[in-house]
matplotlib code that plots the C-alpha trace (Angstrom):
import matplotlib.pyplot as plt

x = [88.0, 90.6, 92.8, 93.3, 96.7, 94.9, 92.2, 94.7, 96.4, 93.0, 92.7, 96.1, 95.2, 91.9, 93.7, 96.0, 93.0, 91.0, 93.9, 92.4, 88.8, 87.2, 85.1, 88.1, 88.1, 87.8, 84.0, 84.1, 87.0, 85.2, 82.1, 84.1, 85.5, 82.6, 84.2, 83.1, 85.0, 86.4, 87.7, 89.3, 90.9, 92.3, 93.6, 95.1, 96.9, 98.2, 99.6, 101.0, 101.6, 99.6, 96.0, 94.2, 93.8, 97.5, 98.6, 96.2, 97.5, 101.1, 100.5, 98.7, 101.6, 104.2, 102.5, 102.1, 105.9, 106.4, 104.2, 106.0, 109.2, 107.9, 105.0, 104.3, 101.2, 100.7, 101.0, 97.4, 96.4, 98.5, 97.1, 93.5, 94.2, 95.7, 92.4, 93.3, 90.9, 93.5, 97.2, 97.9, 96.7, 98.5, 101.7, 101.4, 100.8, 103.6, 106.2, 105.3, 106.3, 109.0, 110.5, 110.2, 107.6, 106.1, 107.7, 111.2, 110.9, 110.2, 113.3, 115.5, 114.4, 115.0, 112.3, 112.8, 109.8, 108.5, 105.7, 105.7, 102.8, 103.2, 103.5, 101.7, 103.8, 107.0, 105.9, 108.0, 111.2, 113.2, 112.4, 109.1, 111.2, 112.6, 111.7, 113.6, 115.3, 117.6, 120.3, 123.6, 127.0, 129.8, 133.6, 136.0, 135.9, 138.9, 138.2, 140.3, 139.2, 139.3, 138.8, 137.8, 136.0, 133.1, 135.0, 134.4, 131.0, 129.3, 130.9, 133.8, 131.5, 130.8, 134.5, 135.4, 132.8, 133.9, 137.5, 136.4, 134.2, 137.1, 139.8, 137.9, 139.2, 142.7, 141.5, 142.4, 141.1, 137.6, 135.4, 132.2, 132.8, 129.2, 129.2, 130.7, 130.6, 130.3, 131.5, 130.6, 133.2, 132.1, 135.1, 136.3, 132.9, 132.5, 129.4, 129.8, 127.2, 127.0, 127.2, 128.6, 132.3, 133.1, 135.2, 134.0, 135.2, 134.1, 135.5, 135.4, 135.8, 138.9, 140.2, 143.7, 145.7, 148.1, 149.0, 146.7, 146.7, 148.7, 146.6, 144.0, 143.7, 142.8, 140.5, 139.5, 136.0, 136.0, 133.9, 130.5, 126.8, 124.7, 121.2, 120.8, 118.1, 117.5, 115.6, 115.2, 116.5, 119.0, 122.6, 123.0, 120.1, 120.8, 120.9, 119.9, 116.1, 117.0, 119.4, 116.8, 114.3, 116.7, 118.1, 115.2, 112.2, 113.2, 115.9, 114.0, 111.2, 113.5, 115.3, 118.6, 121.7, 124.4, 127.9, 129.9, 133.2, 132.2, 131.4, 130.5, 127.8, 128.0, 125.9, 126.4, 125.5, 124.7, 126.1, 123.7, 120.6, 117.2, 115.8, 114.8, 118.3, 117.4, 118.8, 118.8, 120.8, 121.8, 122.3, 124.4, 124.5, 126.7, 124.8, 125.6]
y = [149.4, 152.1, 152.1, 155.4, 156.1, 155.9, 158.2, 160.8, 160.5, 161.2, 164.2, 165.5, 165.0, 166.9, 169.8, 170.1, 169.9, 172.6, 174.6, 177.9, 177.0, 179.3, 176.4, 174.3, 173.5, 170.8, 170.5, 170.1, 167.6, 165.6, 165.4, 164.3, 161.3, 160.5, 161.2, 163.5, 166.7, 165.5, 162.2, 163.7, 166.5, 164.1, 161.6, 164.2, 166.0, 162.8, 161.6, 164.9, 166.9, 169.8, 170.8, 170.8, 174.6, 175.1, 172.7, 174.4, 177.8, 176.7, 175.2, 178.3, 180.5, 178.3, 178.7, 182.4, 182.6, 180.8, 183.3, 186.2, 185.0, 183.3, 185.6, 189.3, 189.3, 192.1, 191.2, 192.1, 189.6, 186.9, 187.5, 187.3, 184.0, 182.8, 183.5, 186.6, 189.6, 192.2, 192.6, 193.4, 190.0, 188.2, 190.1, 189.0, 185.3, 185.4, 186.9, 184.2, 181.5, 183.0, 185.4, 188.2, 190.5, 189.6, 192.8, 192.0, 188.3, 189.3, 191.5, 188.5, 186.7, 183.4, 180.9, 178.6, 176.2, 176.1, 173.5, 171.0, 168.6, 165.9, 162.2, 160.2, 157.2, 159.0, 160.8, 158.5, 159.8, 162.5, 165.0, 165.8, 167.0, 170.0, 172.9, 175.8, 176.8, 179.8, 181.2, 182.4, 183.6, 181.9, 182.5, 179.6, 176.8, 174.9, 171.3, 168.6, 165.0, 161.6, 161.0, 158.1, 157.2, 155.0, 152.9, 149.7, 150.8, 153.3, 151.6, 154.0, 156.8, 154.9, 154.2, 157.9, 158.8, 156.1, 157.3, 161.0, 160.3, 158.3, 160.9, 164.3, 165.3, 165.7, 168.5, 171.8, 175.3, 174.0, 176.8, 175.4, 172.7, 171.5, 170.7, 168.2, 168.1, 165.4, 166.3, 164.6, 165.6, 165.0, 166.6, 163.2, 161.6, 158.3, 156.2, 152.6, 149.8, 149.0, 152.5, 156.0, 156.7, 160.0, 161.2, 161.7, 163.4, 163.3, 166.5, 169.4, 173.0, 174.7, 178.2, 177.1, 174.0, 174.3, 170.8, 168.7, 165.3, 162.5, 160.4, 163.2, 165.2, 168.8, 170.4, 174.0, 174.6, 177.9, 180.8, 180.3, 181.1, 178.2, 177.1, 175.5, 173.0, 172.6, 169.6, 167.7, 164.2, 161.8, 162.2, 158.6, 158.5, 158.1, 161.4, 159.5, 160.4, 164.1, 164.2, 162.5, 165.2, 168.1, 167.0, 165.1, 167.3, 170.6, 171.8, 171.0, 173.2, 176.1, 178.6, 178.3, 177.2, 174.9, 176.3, 174.1, 175.4, 173.9, 170.2, 169.1, 169.4, 168.8, 168.1, 169.9, 168.0, 169.4, 167.1, 168.6, 166.5, 166.6, 163.9, 161.8, 161.9, 164.3, 167.7, 170.3, 169.1, 171.3, 170.2, 172.7, 172.9, 175.5, 177.7, 180.7]
z = [103.6, 104.1, 107.1, 109.0, 107.3, 103.9, 105.2, 106.3, 102.9, 101.3, 103.5, 102.5, 98.8, 99.3, 100.9, 97.9, 95.4, 97.4, 98.8, 97.7, 98.3, 100.9, 102.2, 103.0, 106.7, 109.3, 108.8, 105.0, 105.2, 107.9, 105.7, 102.7, 104.5, 106.8, 110.1, 112.9, 113.2, 116.6, 115.4, 112.3, 114.3, 116.8, 114.3, 112.0, 114.8, 116.2, 112.9, 111.5, 114.8, 113.2, 113.6, 110.3, 110.4, 111.1, 108.4, 105.8, 106.7, 106.5, 103.0, 101.8, 103.2, 101.6, 98.2, 98.9, 99.3, 96.1, 94.2, 95.7, 94.1, 90.9, 89.9, 89.3, 91.3, 93.9, 97.6, 98.1, 95.3, 96.8, 100.3, 99.1, 97.2, 100.5, 102.2, 104.1, 104.3, 104.7, 103.8, 107.5, 108.7, 105.9, 106.7, 110.4, 109.4, 106.8, 109.2, 111.8, 109.3, 107.0, 109.7, 107.2, 105.7, 102.3, 100.8, 102.3, 101.3, 97.7, 97.6, 98.6, 95.4, 97.1, 97.9, 100.8, 101.4, 104.9, 104.4, 101.6, 101.2, 103.8, 102.8, 105.4, 104.8, 105.5, 108.7, 110.9, 109.1, 110.8, 108.0, 109.7, 112.8, 110.9, 113.1, 111.5, 108.3, 108.0, 105.8, 107.4, 106.4, 108.2, 108.4, 107.7, 110.3, 111.6, 112.4, 114.2, 114.4, 112.6, 108.9, 106.7, 103.5, 102.5, 100.0, 102.1, 103.5, 105.8, 108.8, 108.3, 109.7, 112.9, 113.4, 113.1, 115.7, 118.1, 118.0, 118.4, 121.5, 123.0, 122.4, 122.1, 125.5, 123.9, 121.5, 122.9, 121.9, 121.1, 119.6, 121.0, 123.7, 123.6, 119.8, 117.5, 113.7, 111.1, 107.6, 104.3, 101.8, 98.2, 96.5, 95.3, 95.1, 93.2, 92.6, 92.7, 92.4, 96.2, 97.6, 97.0, 97.9, 99.7, 102.6, 106.1, 109.2, 112.9, 114.4, 116.8, 115.7, 117.1, 117.1, 115.9, 114.8, 117.7, 119.2, 117.0, 118.8, 117.3, 114.9, 114.3, 111.1, 110.6, 107.9, 107.0, 105.7, 103.8, 104.5, 102.9, 102.8, 104.2, 104.5, 107.9, 108.9, 112.6, 113.9, 117.2, 117.5, 118.9, 117.9, 117.1, 114.7, 111.0, 109.0, 105.8, 106.1, 106.7, 103.8, 101.5, 102.5, 102.1, 98.7, 97.3, 98.3, 99.9, 97.5, 94.2, 95.6, 96.5, 94.3, 96.2, 94.3, 95.6, 96.0, 93.7, 95.2, 98.6, 97.8, 101.3, 103.9, 107.6, 110.7, 113.9, 117.0, 120.4, 123.1, 125.7, 125.4, 127.2, 129.5, 126.4, 125.0, 122.3, 121.3, 118.6, 115.5, 112.6, 108.9, 107.1, 103.2, 101.4, 98.9, 96.7]

ax = plt.figure().add_subplot(projection="3d")
ax.plot(x, y, z, "-o")
ax.set_aspect("equal")
plt.show()
């Protein structure tokens, strides 16, 4: 007998198989797995944090966005395939998800997924907390903090952060006092059997390098275009699940290209947290 995670996994598979079927809805899916509409709705929402209708619409709109970039179909053809009676209602729904009209999105010639197929067995990972994805242009950034490398293990990252939290009050001219930045510098990347080797930095952004505290290092990140992933979580949580989602699933499904002249990424942490100890965290990746 299937457990409920396996049932939800079956539902997710059925949605992919029937994504453009007009009869795809809560009632048809409930009938397929032998559940009442109420129990399927309650279980699906609890596990995925989406209603079935919302998830189906997001998947259809995601694939509509892909077709706008990768096909020559007209917008009206794509809207009808996505299940919308009029181009006006399609445009309204599309803008709510992609923050742009279908016509403007097509002109960008860049596809950024907003809803990949969920994997029920990975829903506990932080990747499912990604709330917003945007592209921005940013000037160079001046960072001051502590550096290390992972040659002898990832404990180097924790040591850098421990020192930064202890001495961050000594950093003057901070650009954003409520934020700290963790940089992964892959410019001298090496892959060894135990773990990859790269440089790391725990830092604060500053407006200048005047009076850098003794024992700290400084770094300039060049001006670049970035894709920025925002999610809600605890600053002390591991970023590995988020990185695996971004590099292993999101980027392969997008048309964006890495900026090979900027071999790094960084995480921007908001030190102002809510009553659960969580805050908005941003993962920045340089692109062309």
